[in-house]
N, C-alpha and C positions, 0 to 999 in steps of 0.2 A: 504493500500500500504506500510505502514511502516514495516509490517511483512516481506514482500518480500525483502525489502532493507536489513533488518537485516539478513534474511536467506541467501541472496546472499553474504553478507559480511562474514558470517560464512563459507560458501562454499569456498569463495576465500581464507580464512585463511587456511582451510584444504588443498586446492589445492597447496598453497604455501609451505606447509610442505612436499609435495611429489615431486619427480623428475618430470620434464616435460615429456611428455604431460599430460594433465589432466586425461587421461584414467588410469594412475597408481593410482590416487586418487580413482577413481571408483572401481578399483580392490581391493585396500586395504580396503576401506569402506565396500564393499560387503563381503569380508572375515571376517572382524570384526563383522559385523551384524550377519553373519551366526554362528560364534563361540559363540558370546554373547547369541544368541538365544538358543543354546544348553546348555550353562551354566545356564541361567536364568530359562528355562523350565525343566532342568534336563532330557532332552531327548537326545538320541544318535544322532550324527551328520549324520548318514546314513538314518535317517527318513526324508521323504519328507516334513513333517511339519516344519522342521527347515529351509526350503527354502522359506516358505511363507512370513516371514517378509522381507527377502532380495528382493523378487519380489515386494511386496507391497510398501516398502519404496522407492525403485527405481522408481516405477511408480509415486508415490507422488512427488518425486524430479523432475521428468521430467514434471509433470503438473505445478509445481511451476516455473520451467524454462520457460515453455510456457507462463505463465502469466507475468513473469518478462521481457521476451524478446518480448512480443507482438505477438507471433505466433510460430508455430512449425518450428523447424529446423531439418527436418527428418533425414538427414545424421548424424548429431551430436547426435540426440536423440537415434537412433538405435545403433550407436557405443557406446554410454554411457551404454545402457542396456546390450549390449553384454559384455562389459568390467566388469560390475558389477556382472553379473550372471554367467559368464563362469566358474571361478574356484570353486565357491560353488557347482555348478551343477556337474562338473567333479569329484570333491572330494566326494560328496555325492554318486554319481553313483559308484565310485571305492570302497568306504567303504561298499556299499551295495552288490556289485557284488563279491568282494573279501574279505570275513570276516577275513581272516588271517592278513590283513593289520591293524586290530584293536589290534592284539596281543592276542586276546582271542581265545581259542580253542572252537569249537562248542560243546555244551553239548550233551552227548549221549542221544538218544531218550529212554524214559523209556519203559521197556518191560511190556506189559499189561498182567497180570495174574489175574485169578478170585480170589477174596478174599476167605478165608477159609470158611466163613459162607455160601457162595453160591455154593460151590463145591458139585457135585453130587457124593455120595459114594454108590456104589452098584446099583442094578437094581431098577427101579421105581415100586411102588406098582400099581397093575392094578386099573384102574378107573372103578367103578361100573357103569352099564348102567343107564341112566336116562329115566324114563317113563313119557310120556306125559299124559295128562288127558284122552285121548282117548284110552290109553293102548298100544300105539306103542312106540318102543325105539327111543330115540332122538339121 
């Protein structure tokens, strides 16, 4: 139980750093986790994988809240999840749907051409017929 008391104290400290209501703290922490995930994993923020830690850590936070408060407070729990996940999901979707937002121009697709060693030059030589052991052409 000591862990839960320390965890709640840390959460209260973070919430006190943010303007009221506590949903702002959820929003800021969700964005922070999302950006740090991209930095640590060196993956672009438009990848869905960068959302997984945001989802997982918020679920763990809500489970700890459930244990600390002795039960689910569904209205608060669902509002906390929405506040934490909203902006990372929206920004991830926008970066994925509109690549120009990243400032990078899409790479031109390479033109596939046969390599010189596989190019056919001139007519093919006729293939000689193959005879089976019974004397018929195969």
